[in-house]
C-alpha positions in Angstrom: 0.0 0.0 0.0 1.3 3.6 -0.6 3.2 5.2 2.3 1.5 8.2 3.9 2.8 11.7 3.4 5.4 12.8 6.0 4.0 15.8 7.9 7.3 17.7 8.7 9.8 19.7 6.6 10.9 17.1 4.2 13.4 19.4 2.5 15.2 20.1 5.8 15.2 16.3 6.6 16.8 15.5 3.2 19.4 18.2 3.6 20.3 16.7 7.0 20.5 13.2 5.5 22.7 14.3 2.7 25.1 16.1 5.1 26.2 12.6 6.3 27.3 11.7 2.8 26.5 8.1 3.4 24.0 7.1 0.7 25.3 4.5 -1.8 28.6 4.0 0.1 30.1 0.5 0.4 29.2 -1.7 3.4 31.0 -0.8 6.7 31.8 -3.3 9.4 30.6 -1.1 12.2 27.1 -0.9 10.8 27.1 -4.6 9.9 28.1 -5.5 13.4 25.3 -3.4 14.9 22.7 -5.0 12.7 23.9 -8.5 13.6 23.9 -7.6 17.3 20.3 -6.3 17.0 19.1 -9.6 15.4 20.8 -11.6 18.2 19.5 -9.6 21.1 15.9 -9.5 19.7 16.0 -13.2 18.6 15.1 -12.5 14.9 16.6 -14.0 11.8 16.9 -10.6 10.0 17.9 -7.0 10.9 18.6 -3.8 8.9 20.0 -0.3 9.1 17.9 1.7 6.6 17.9 5.3 5.4 15.0 7.0 3.7 15.9 9.1 0.6 13.5 11.2 -1.5 12.1 8.2 -3.5 13.6 5.1 -1.9 14.6 3.2 1.2 18.3 2.4 1.1 19.9 -0.3 3.2 23.2 0.6 4.8 23.5 -2.7 6.5 21.5 -6.0 6.3 21.7 -9.2 8.3 20.0 -12.5 7.4 19.0 -11.4 3.9 20.6 -9.5 1.1 18.8 -6.2 0.4 19.9 -3.1 -1.4 16.9 -0.7 -1.6 13.1 -0.6 -2.3 10.7 2.1 -3.3 9.9 4.6 -0.6 6.1 4.0 -0.8 6.8 0.3 0.2 9.0 1.1 3.1 8.0 0.1 6.6 10.3 2.9 8.0 8.2 5.8 6.8 5.4 4.6 9.1 7.9 4.5 12.0 8.6 8.2 11.4 5.0 8.9 12.4 5.1 7.2 15.8 5.3 9.6 18.7 7.6 7.2 20.6 9.9 6.7 17.5 9.2 3.0 17.8 7.0 0.9 15.4 6.2 -2.7 16.4 3.9 -4.9 14.2 3.4 -8.3 15.9 1.6 -9.8 12.8 1.9 -8.0 9.4 -1.0 -10.0 7.9 -3.4 -8.5 10.5 -2.3 -4.9 9.9 -4.2 -3.4 6.9 -1.2 -1.2 6.2 1.1 -4.2 5.4 -1.2 -7.1 4.7 -0.8 -6.8 1.0 2.9 -5.8 1.1 5.1 -7.7 -1.4 7.5 -8.7 1.3 4.6 -10.1 3.3 2.5 -12.0 0.7 5.7 -13.1 -1.2 9.3 -13.6 -0.4 10.7 -13.4 2.1 7.3 -13.5 3.8 7.8 -11.1 6.7 5.2 -11.6 9.5 6.9 -9.5 12.3 8.5 -6.0 12.2 10.0 -3.8 14.9 12.0 -0.6 14.2 13.4 2.4 16.1 13.8 5.8 14.3 17.3 7.2 13.8 17.1 10.9 14.6 19.8 13.6 14.4 20.4 16.0 17.4 18.2 18.4 15.4 15.4 15.8 15.4 15.6 15.1 11.7 14.5 11.5 11.0 17.1 9.7 8.8 15.9 6.0 8.8 15.6 3.1 11.2 17.3 0.2 12.9 14.8 -2.6 12.5 14.5 -6.4 13.0 12.1 -8.7 11.2 10.9 -12.3 11.6 9.1 -14.9 9.4 6.8 -15.7 12.4 4.4 -13.5 14.3 5.9 -12.5 17.7 6.4 -9.7 20.3 9.5 -8.1 21.9 10.0 -8.2 25.6 10.8 -5.1 27.5 14.5 -5.9 27.7 14.6 -6.5 24.0 12.9 -3.2 23.2 15.4 -1.4 25.5 18.3 -3.2 23.7 16.9 -2.1 20.3 16.6 1.5 21.5 20.2 1.4 22.8 21.5 -0.1 19.5 19.6 2.6 17.6 21.5 5.2 19.6 24.7 3.4 18.8 23.9 3.5 15.1 23.2 7.2 15.3 26.5 7.8 17.2 28.3 5.9 14.5 26.7 8.1 11.8 27.7 11.2 13.7 31.2 10.0 14.2 31.4 9.1 10.5 30.2 12.6 9.6 32.7 14.3 11.8 35.5 12.2 10.3 34.2 13.0 6.8 33.9 16.7 7.6 37.4 16.7 9.0 38.7 15.1 5.9 36.9 17.7 3.8 38.3 20.5 6.0 41.8 19.1 5.8 41.5 18.8 2.0 40.2 22.3 1.8 43.0 23.6 4.1 45.6 21.8 2.1 44.3 23.1 -1.1 44.0 26.6 0.3 47.6 26.5 1.6 48.8 25.3 -1.8 47.0 28.2 -3.5 48.3 30.7 -1.0 51.8 29.3 -0.8 51.2 28.7 2.9 52.3 25.9 5.2 51.9 25.3 9.0 54.1 23.6 11.5 53.9 22.6 15.2 56.5 21.4 17.7 55.4 19.5 20.8 58.0 20.4 23.4 56.9 17.6 25.8 57.3 14.9 23.1 60.1 16.5 21.2 58.0 16.0 18.1 57.8 18.3 15.0 55.0 18.4 12.5 55.2 19.9 9.0 52.2 20.3 6.7 52.6 19.5 3.0 52.9 23.3 2.4 56.1 23.5 4.4 57.7 20.8 2.3 56.5 22.5 -0.8 57.8 26.0 0.2 61.2 24.6 1.2 61.4 22.5 -2.0 61.8 19.3 0.0 60.1 15.9 -0.5 58.7 14.0 2.5 60.8 10.9 3.3 58.5 9.3 5.8 60.8 10.3 8.6 59.8 13.1 11.1 61.1 16.6 10.0 63.8 18.3 12.0 64.7 21.9 12.8 68.1 21.5 11.2 66.4 20.7 7.9 64.7 24.1 8.1 67.8 26.1 9.2 69.8 24.5 6.3 67.5 26.3 3.9 67.7 29.7 5.5 69.8 32.2 3.5 73.2 32.7 5.3 72.7 36.4 5.5 69.4 36.0 7.3 70.4 33.1 9.6 71.3 35.2 12.6 68.2 37.2 12.3 65.9 34.2 12.0 67.6 32.4 14.9 67.1 35.5 17.1 63.4 35.8 16.2 62.7 32.1 16.7 64.4 32.2 20.1 62.2 35.2 21.1 59.1 33.2 20.1 60.3 30.0 21.9 60.9 32.1 25.1 57.4 33.5 24.9 58.8 37.0 24.7 56.5 37.9 21.9 54.7 36.7 18.8 57.2 37.0 16.0 56.1 38.1 12.5 58.9 38.7 10.0 60.2 38.1 6.5 63.4 36.3 5.4 65.0 34.5 2.5 65.5 30.8 1.9 67.6 28.9 -0.6 65.8 25.9 -2.1 67.7 22.7 -3.1 67.3 23.8 -6.7 69.2 27.0 -6.0 66.2 29.3 -6.2 66.1 32.1 -3.6 62.6 32.7 -2.3 61.2 35.2 0.3 59.0 33.8 3.0 56.9 35.4 5.7 57.0 33.6 9.0 54.7 33.8 12.1 55.5 31.9 15.2 54.3 31.8 18.8 54.5 29.5 21.9 51.7 28.2 24.1 52.3 27.7 27.8 50.4 25.9 30.6 49.2 27.6 33.8 52.6 27.0 35.4 54.4 28.8 32.5 55.8 25.6 31.0 56.0 25.6 27.2 53.6 23.1 25.7 54.1 23.6 22.0 55.3 26.0 19.4 53.4 26.7 16.3 53.6 28.9 13.3 53.2 29.4 9.5 55.4 29.9 6.5 54.2 31.7 3.4 56.0 32.2 0.1 55.7 36.0 -0.5 58.3 36.3 -3.2 56.0 37.4 -6.0 54.0 39.7 -3.6 57.2 41.3 -2.3 58.4 41.8 -5.9 55.0 43.3 -6.8 55.2 45.6 -3.8 58.7 46.6 -4.6 57.8 47.3 -8.3 54.8 49.3 -7.1 57.0 51.3 -4.7 59.6 52.0 -7.3 56.8 53.0 -9.8 55.3 55.3 -7.3 58.7 56.8 -6.4 59.6 57.2 -10.1 56.2 58.8 -10.7 56.7 61.2 -7.8 60.2 62.1 -8.9 59.2 62.6 -12.5 56.2 64.8 -11.4 58.5 66.9 -9.3 61.2 67.1 -11.9 58.8 68.5 -14.6 57.4 71.0 -12.0 53.9 69.8 -12.9 51.1 69.1 -10.4 49.3 65.9 -11.5 45.7 65.4 -10.4 42.9 62.9 -10.6 39.2 63.9 -9.9 36.5 61.3 -9.5 33.4 63.1 -10.7 31.1 60.5 -9.2 32.4 60.4 -5.6 34.0 63.9 -5.8 37.3 62.3 -4.5 40.3 64.4 -5.5 44.0 63.6 -5.5 46.9 65.7 -6.6 50.7 65.3 -6.4 52.9 67.7 -4.6 54.0 70.4 -7.0 56.8 72.9 -6.8 57.0 76.2 -8.6 60.5 77.4 -9.2 59.8 81.1 -9.0 56.9 81.2 -6.4 57.4 78.3 -4.0 55.3 75.2 -3.3 51.7 75.1 -4.3 49.0 75.0 -1.7 48.7 71.3 -0.7 45.0 70.6 -1.5 44.6 66.8 -1.8 43.1 66.3 1.6 40.6 69.2 1.0 39.2 67.8 -2.2 38.2 69.7 -5.3 36.8 72.5 -3.0 40.3 73.0 -1.6 41.7 73.4 -5.1 38.9 75.8 -6.1 39.5 77.9 -3.0 43.1 78.6 -4.1 42.1 80.1 -7.5 42.6 83.9 -7.6 39.2 85.5 -6.9 39.4 87.4 -10.2 39.8 84.2 -12.2 37.5 81.9 -10.1 34.2 82.4 -11.9 35.8 82.1 -15.3 37.7 78.9 -14.5 34.8 77.1 -12.8 32.4 78.1 -15.6 34.8 76.7 -18.2 35.4 73.5 -16.2 31.7 72.7 -15.7 30.9 73.6 -19.3 33.5 71.1 -20.5 32.2 68.4 -18.2 28.6 68.9 -19.2 29.3 69.0 -22.9 30.8 66.3 -25.1 34.3 67.7 -25.0 37.2 65.3 -24.1 39.6 68.1 -23.0 39.6 71.1 -20.7 42.2 73.8 -20.5 42.5 77.1 -18.5 45.1 79.6 -17.6 44.7 81.3 -14.2 46.4 82.4 -11.1 46.8 79.9 -8.2 47.7 80.7 -4.6 50.9 79.3 -3.2 52.1 78.7 0.4 53.9 82.0 0.6 50.7 83.9 -0.3 51.7 84.8 -3.8 49.9 83.7 -6.9 51.5 81.6 -9.6 50.6 81.8 -13.2 49.5 78.3 -14.1 48.2 76.4 -17.1 45.8 73.6 -16.2 44.8 70.8 -18.6 42.5 67.9 -18.0 41.2 64.8 -19.9 37.6 63.9 -19.3 36.7 60.2 -19.0 33.1 59.4 -20.0 30.9 56.4 -19.5 28.9 54.6 -22.3 26.2 57.3 -22.0 28.7 60.1 -22.6 28.5 61.3 -19.0 31.8 62.6 -17.4 32.8 60.2 -14.6 36.5 61.1 -14.1 39.1 63.8 -15.0 42.9 63.4 -15.0 45.3 66.2 -15.8 48.2 68.4 -14.9 48.9 71.9 -13.7 52.1 73.6 -15.0 53.8 76.6 -13.5 54.0 79.3 -16.3 55.1 82.1 -14.0 58.7 82.2 -15.1 57.7 81.8 -18.8 55.2 84.6 -18.6 57.8 86.8 -16.9 60.3 86.1 -19.6 57.7 86.8 -22.2 56.9 90.1 -20.5 60.6 91.1 -20.2 61.2 90.2 -23.8 58.3 92.4 -25.0 59.5 95.2 -22.6 63.0 94.9 -24.1 61.6 95.1 -27.6 59.6 98.1 -26.6 62.6 99.8 -24.9 64.8 99.0 -27.9 62.2 100.6 -30.2 61.8 103.6 -27.9 65.6 103.9 -27.6 66.1 103.9 -31.4 63.4 106.6 -31.8 64.8 108.6 -28.9 68.3 108.3 -30.3 67.2 109.6 -33.7 65.4 112.5 -32.2 68.3 113.3 -29.9 70.7 113.2 -32.8 68.6 115.7 -34.7 68.2 118.0 -31.6 72.0 117.9 -31.2 72.4 119.1 -34.7 70.0 121.9 -33.9 71.6 122.9 -30.6 75.2 122.8 -31.7 74.9 126.0 -33.9 72.9 127.8 -31.3 75.6 127.2 -28.6 78.3 128.2 -31.0 76.5 131.4 -32.0 75.8 132.6 -28.5 79.5 133.3 -27.8 79.7 135.3 -31.0 76.6 137.2 -30.1 78.0 138.0 -26.6 81.0 139.6 -28.3 78.7 141.9 -30.3 76.4 142.6 -27.4 78.6 145.2 -25.9 77.6 146.5 -22.5 73.8 146.2 -22.9 72.8 144.3 -19.7 69.3 143.4 -21.1 70.7 141.9 -24.2 73.4 140.0 -22.3 70.7 138.6 -19.9 68.7 137.3 -22.8 71.8 135.6 -24.3 72.6 134.0 -20.9 69.1 132.6 -20.7 69.3 131.3 -24.2 72.8 129.7 -23.4 71.5 128.1 -20.2 68.5 126.6 -21.9 70.6 125.4 -24.8 73.1 123.7 -22.4 70.2 122.1 -20.5 68.9 120.8 -23.8 72.3 119.6 -24.7 72.6 117.7 -21.4 69.2 116.2 -22.0 70.3 115.2 -25.5 73.4 113.5 -24.0 71.2 111.6 -21.5 68.9 110.4 -24.2 71.9 109.3 -26.3 73.4 107.5 -23.3 70.1 105.7 -22.9 69.7 104.9 -26.6 73.1 103.6 -27.4 75.2 103.9 -24.3 78.5 105.5 -24.9 81.3 103.6 -23.3 83.8 106.1 -21.9 87.3 105.4 -20.8 87.6 102.5 -18.4 90.2 102.7 -15.7 91.0 100.9 -12.5 89.4 103.0 -9.7 88.2 102.8 -6.1 84.5 103.3 -5.6 84.6 104.6 -2.1 86.3 108.0 -2.9 83.7 108.5 -5.7 80.8 107.9 -3.3 82.5 110.1 -0.6 82.8 112.9 -3.2 79.1 112.5 -4.2 78.0 112.5 -0.6 79.8 115.8 0.0 78.3 117.3 -3.1 74.7 116.4 -2.3 75.1 117.5 1.4 75.7 121.0 0.1 72.9 121.0 -2.5 70.1 118.8 -1.1 67.6 120.2 1.5 68.8 120.2 5.1 65.9 118.0 6.0 67.6 115.1 4.2 70.4 113.3 6.2 73.2 111.8 4.1 74.8 108.6 5.5 77.7 106.9 3.8 79.1 103.5 4.8 82.3 102.6 3.0 84.5 99.5 3.1 87.7 100.0 5.1 89.9 98.6 2.4 87.8 98.9 -0.8 88.7 96.8 -3.7 89.5 98.4 -7.0 87.3 97.9 -10.1 87.5 98.7 -13.8 84.9 101.4 -14.6 84.2 104.7 -16.3 84.0 107.3 -13.5 81.8 109.6 -15.5 79.1 107.1 -16.1 79.2 105.8 -12.5 78.9 109.4 -11.3 75.9 109.7 -13.5 74.4 106.5 -12.1 74.9 107.5 -8.5 73.7 111.1 -9.0 70.5 109.9 -10.8 69.7 107.5 -7.9 70.4 110.2 -5.3 68.2 112.7 -7.1 65.4 110.1 -7.3 65.8 109.5 -3.5 65.6 113.2 -2.8 62.4 113.5 -4.8 60.9 110.6 -2.9 61.5 112.4 0.5 59.7 115.8 0.1 59.3 116.0 3.9 62.9 114.9 4.6 64.4 111.6 5.6 67.7 109.6 5.3 69.6 108.8 2.1 72.2 106.0 2.6 75.1 105.2 0.3 77.1 102.1 1.0 80.0 100.3 -0.6 81.1 96.8 0.5 83.3 94.0 -0.7 81.5 90.7 -1.4 82.5 87.2 -2.6 80.1 85.5 -4.9 80.1 82.4 -7.2 81.1 83.3 -10.7 78.2 84.4 -12.9 76.8 81.5 -14.8 78.0 78.8 -12.4 75.7 76.0 -11.4 75.8 75.2 -7.7 77.9 76.8 -5.0 80.8 74.4 -5.4 81.0 74.2 -9.1 83.0 77.4 -9.8 85.7 79.3 -8.0 84.3 82.3 -6.0 85.0 85.8 -7.4 85.4 89.1 -5.5 83.0 91.9 -6.3 82.1 95.4 -5.1 78.5 96.0 -4.1 76.9 99.5 -4.1 73.6 100.1 -2.3 71.5 103.2 -2.4 68.5 103.4 0.0 66.2 106.0 1.3 63.3 106.4 3.8 61.0 107.9 1.3 57.6 106.9 -0.2 59.1 103.8 -1.7 58.2 101.8 -4.8 54.7 100.3 -5.1 54.8 96.6 -6.1 52.5 97.1 -9.0 54.8 99.6 -10.7 58.1 97.9 -9.8 58.4 96.2 -13.2 58.0 99.4 -15.1 60.5 101.7 -13.3 63.3 101.0 -15.7 61.2 101.7 -18.8 62.1 105.0 -20.6 59.8 107.9 -20.1 58.0 106.1 -17.2 57.6 108.4 -14.2 55.4 108.8 -11.2 56.1 112.5 -11.0 53.6 115.2 -12.1 53.8 116.4 -15.7 56.7 118.8 -16.4 58.7 117.7 -13.3 60.6 114.6 -14.6 61.6 113.2 -18.0 61.3 109.5 -17.0 64.8 108.8 -18.3 66.7 108.8 -15.0 66.3 105.1 -14.0 66.2 104.1 -17.7 69.7 105.6 -18.1 70.9 103.9 -15.0 69.6 100.6 -16.2 71.3 101.1 -19.6 74.7 102.0 -18.1 74.7 99.1 -15.6 73.5 96.6 -18.2 76.5 97.6 -20.5 79.0 96.8 -17.8 78.8 93.1 -18.6 77.1 89.9 -17.6 78.4 90.2 -14.0 76.6 93.4 -13.3 72.9 93.8 -12.4 70.6 96.4 -11.0 67.9 95.4 -8.4 65.2 97.4 -6.7 63.2 96.5 -3.6 59.4 97.2 -3.3 57.8 98.5 -0.2 56.8 101.7 1.4 59.7 102.4 3.8 62.6 102.1 3.4 63.2 101.5 -0.3 66.6 100.4 -1.7 68.3 99.9 -5.0 71.5 97.8 -5.3 74.0 97.7 -8.1 75.7 94.3 -7.9 78.2 93.0 -8.5 81.3 94.8 -10.0 84.3 92.6 -10.5 87.3 93.4 -8.4 90.5 94.3 -10.1 93.8 93.3 -8.4 95.8 95.8 -10.4 97.1 99.2 -9.1 94.4 101.7 -8.7 94.0 105.2 -10.2 92.5 108.1 -8.3 91.4 110.6 -10.9 90.1 113.6 -8.9 88.3 111.1 -6.5 86.2 110.0 -9.4 85.9 106.3 -9.7 84.0 103.9 -11.9 82.0 100.6 -11.3 82.6 98.2 -14.2 83.5 94.5 -14.4 87.2 93.9 -14.2 89.2 90.8 -15.2 89.7 88.0 -12.6 92.8 88.4 -10.4 95.8 86.7 -11.9 
């Protein structure tokens, strides 16, 4: 007759059955012995250990009759599952309507008696039965029923033991496979038994083949690289003494000569008395990982060095997460850029000059929102020192399959020096053009003034004693000479006439100028001179140097309408030779430094770059010509590549330095205390 439906979670029961991995396995002596013992104790000719699968009843053990399996709907055991006591006893199967027509009852083997106990897991899942059968109707005594229950528990205990052994085998296989994949091995040393265990992974890492003999510590130390042996011995001793858990890398040499890097972890376990019980640890082959890490480190270092060498700031902006990264950039003329990686894109945007911010951000978002692949902008960016660098920023936009921008990578380049060079080049071209024009005009004016000056002396001879007429001629002569002086100044600026160069001392010239301006400048201006005690001589044109110093002094006077201090100083300095690279790459040379400073209104930073341009002046119309500093600049520039003119910005004080003038070791010439600041040859 068909077996009734089971009223519990069949799926969970089947999952529990399959976890034992016992179906369709060969006969096992333990289960056969338990079936035979059940038949003996119950006095029956047959006994079985059965398991109920989805569609069948499978016999793990059978005694008294050979049986493999039967259809589940014919199984006696499914009825046992329904018994509250987990025991099903049928004294006479022919009298039970559930089994009266069963094939094993009406035909061979002709079963008339059945008794079975259910085999349940600790989770109460029914797996099968331990049952006994007889060819004659009968009953079981109480002791026999108790014995059948006890044997059923023994069958279940055997099943659980078998599963644990099976799971341990699976775990061991998985562990071994995992260690093989990870290049890992484990070891353990039992100090009480002086026994050492190595897993298969240890042999594999060391390149050794198991010989069947227990491994030894010497076999391991023989494989340690000689240069690492002392270090490994020290670390292992620390672990054995329980000082600490050791975790370190070292090298080994395999029997085939290959050098590998391994990572070792070791620790010691102690009992409650502090006696060492065992040492255990792991070895892992990390050769490839170390090589990859080293390659990554070298790549990052190379990337960083290249990024710094080209003075570019490289950046990467994730448009989805708004994560922003940038390298550290250095700007040769303005100092390090503001370090904004930790502040994100907002930190970068905050460093853009306020006047450029809206334009840059609009162009950036327009490029992202459009289909463009590139973005570029020139703007000013704030540096650590508070100044703003002229930068050129370029970015490449990465888009997804829908064309939406998801990432930008690019670089920011310092263009400050290049922009400055371009501005100086344009200014030099402009000054050259102005100089040529001024030179032409001055030449024509000189031709006009020369006859006038010559004619005045003749007219004075003819003037007689008429004072009015002589006064008019003096006025004309004075104005003509002023015009001639202006023409000479313009010509000096335009082409720079190189006068006679002699070896002179600067200090007497400055001392003479100081005395002259003390007599002519307002009494509210104090004149201070600081001269070197033993001034070096230089090769120079005294006339032009006198003109340079006088122009600077007059400029200083005009900058102090309410009075102040004008300081003139001369000092000896030792500097690297012009054009040398590095402090130690060229022999130092001796120079003379002239400094002119005052406590006047100073030079505003925004006009500093224009002060040497011809005809540029901050004075009211009709007061200055704008050629004073331009002439100074032209004269100093013509002294050679070792001379330069510098000016300092600020309100008070302001200073202007002429530096340097090469020292001449030759005998000096004092020509009316007039000296000249020009480059001289190196001392022989």
